[in-house]
C-alpha positions, 0 to 999 in steps of 0.5 A, a space after each residue: 300727244 303725250 305732255 299735252 294728254 297728260 296736262 288735260 287729257 285732250 279735252 279742250 274745256 279742261 278747266 285746272 283743277 285747283 281753279 273749279 272750287 274757287 270759281 264754283 264751277 267744273 270745266 263743263 259749266 265753265 266752258 260753257 259760261 265763257 262761250 256763252 258771256 255770262 262769265 265775263 273774268 275768264 281773261 283775269 281769273 288765272 285758271 288753266 283753260 285747254 288742252 295744256 299750258 302755254 308760256 306767254 313772253 311779255 315783251 321786253 
């Protein structure tokens, strides 16, 4: 829990800080745009999002 709190403040809508200005959105507007379908580049924008980092291993 401590690591998750440090990474996101336990806010599920947390977006990686360095991407807010790049995308022109804050945590709240980004989450709303993703949820309502208004922002469609969510999968490919590389902005970290959510409670903490997720390491995904590619199949070899």
